[in-house]
DOVEXMAR-364060 format. One line per 10 residues: number of its first residue (from 1); their letters; for each residue x negated, y, z negated of C-alpha. Coordinates in steps of 0.05 Angstrom, whole numbers, plus 5000, padded with zeros to 4 digits. Last residue first. Example, Ala and Ser with C-alpha at 12.3 -4.5 7.8 and 13.67 -1.06 7.14 Angstrom:
<recs>
2> sa> 4727 4979 4857 | 4754 4910 4844
</recs>
This chain:
<recs>
76> xxxxxxxxxx> 4899 4781 4825 | 4947 4802 4769 | 4993 4847 4809 | 4970 4908 4769 | 4900 4890 4793 | 4923 4907 4863 | 4927 4981 4847 | 4857 4982 4817 | 4828 4943 4875 | 4865 4987 4924
66> xxxxxxxxxx> 4838 5051 4891 | 4767 5024 4896 | 4778 5002 4968 | 4806 5072 4984 | 4740 5102 4962 | 4700 5052 5002 | 4739 5060 5067 | 4795 5015 5091 | 4816 4985 5158 | 4861 4925 5174
56> xxxxxxxxxx> 4886 4910 5104 | 4938 4856 5103 | 5011 4861 5082 | 5055 4800 5074 | 5116 4846 5081 | 5148 4814 5019 | 5082 4820 4979 | 5069 4893 4995 | 5143 4908 4984 | 5139 4879 4914
46> xxxxxxxxxx> 5076 4918 4898 | 5115 4980 4918 | 5103 5022 4980 | 5115 5096 4967 | 5152 5146 5010 | 5112 5200 5046 | 5155 5202 5109 | 5157 5127 5117 | 5106 5129 5173 | 5054 5160 5127
36> xxxxxxxxxx> 5060 5108 5072 | 5041 5130 5001 | 5009 5077 4956 | 5016 5106 4886 | 4955 5105 4840 | 4957 5071 4772 | 4932 5115 4715 | 4995 5100 4674 | 5039 5125 4730 | 5038 5147 4802
26> xxxxxxxxxx> 5108 5152 4830 | 5108 5229 4825 | 5045 5230 4868 | 4983 5259 4833 | 4940 5196 4836 | 4951 5186 4910 | 4930 5126 4950 | 4936 5128 5025 | 4974 5087 5075 | 4979 5082 5151
16> xxxxxxxxxx> 5023 5029 5183 | 5009 4974 5234 | 5067 4931 5255 | 5082 4857 5257 | 5150 4831 5278 | 5181 4777 5234 | 5252 4801 5245 | 5279 4814 5175 | 5217 4813 5131 | 5179 4859 5179
6> xxxxxx> 5106 4838 5176 | 5055 4890 5154 | 4985 4905 5180 | 4956 4962 5139 | 4909 5017 5160 | 4877 5059 5105
</recs>
């Protein structure tokens, strides 16, 4: 999945690559972890998603299902 994120410090936009993993150590309670390739496999939290004003640029059907489940934890 391609994500457009805005740097909270300088306002610059960047495209990053993420994928959902159910077997990641940060995955819990059936909620997938959003692993960011450019961060060396570190996880993006819901808080970071909101702070970086992330937008989905490209997503496939399977990822969309994971995203919907992950996003539901935010309450929207």
